[in-house]
C-alpha positions, 0 to 999 in steps of 0.5 A: 295268218299265224299258225301253230303245228301240233304233232308228236312226229318231228318229220310230220311237223317238218313237212307241214312247215315246208308246205306252209312256207310256200303259201302267202301270208302264212307264218308258223309261230310255234310247234308242239309235240303234244296237246299240252304244249299246243295249249300253252302255245295257243294261250301265249301266242293266240294263233289264227290256226292250229294244225293238229294231229289226233293221236298224240301222247297225253292230251290227244288232238280231240280233247285239245280241240275241245279246250281250244273251242273255249279260247277267246279268240278261238283259233281255227282247227284243222286236223292232220292225221293218218287215220280216217276213223276219227273224221266224224269226231273231228268235225263234232269237235268243231274242226273246220277241215280234216287232212289225211297224211301225207298232207297234199299241198293242194288240200292244205291250201284249201284248208288255209282258205277255209280257215280264212273264212272261219276267221272272218266270222269267228265267234259265231259258233262255240262249243266244247267239242264232241259231247264227251266231258274233258278230263282237265280244265285250263286255267289261264295264268300270266304267261301260260296256263295250268291244266287241272285234272277234273278228278282233283276238283273239290268244288266250283264256285262262280265269282263275277265273270269267273269260276273259281276252281277249288282243287287238290293243289289250291285255287285257280280262275277259269273263264267258263260259265257254271251252267256249261260246266254243270251240263258237261260234268253232270255225272261228277258234280252236283249243284248245291247253290246257284253259284256252286257245284260240288264233286259228288265224292266230296260230299260227306253230310248235310247239317244245320248251321247256327242260323238254321241254314243247311250246309254241305260238309266236304271231305276236303273242305276247310269250311262247310258250304251254304246249300240253297233250299231248292237244292236240299232235296236233291242233295239228300237223295244223292247222299243216300246213294253215295 
């Protein structure tokens, strides 16, 4: 079993490394000091299990777990934390176990066995975590990934099996469905077409194109985007409240 350890405390990582060394068929392939490093390591190395602290700088463990739930193949996640107040959120984030620090050897061994069971049936349960919208999206790149702040996204456009994220620094592809993104970020994005979601704050006006079709003009758009007839009424209502 290939394991990534993510904890901002070097001594905590060292302890887990030592405990895992005593377990058969387990190898630590990377260590990370925060959630962003953990995501990069998982994108590159595709571990079976991530031992994940919750209270970390930047991306905390819960948000990191929500991103890991979208990975394919999806790693098992076990939280290792000094606080029991996050237990419910941890399991809502699809963690398979929750270990309290200092981690006891027998509890870690039991978590490893639960991970083996999860890996045997991996893919049966997917999700984006505890119901809260993420603050960044992950775009897979050759050799790593890019984190895109959701607040920097202008619009999202479906293209075959990918979604193109148009944001303040350019464009990136993500492997998520437009429907799931619409559900997760309903407060931020509005559908203008079956293949396009636009950030509400980007909408400036609706206008008629030369062929009579309705188009959405964006604050940072290079060109207007086509609006489907079924979305026009909703968009007009949204614009009245902007």
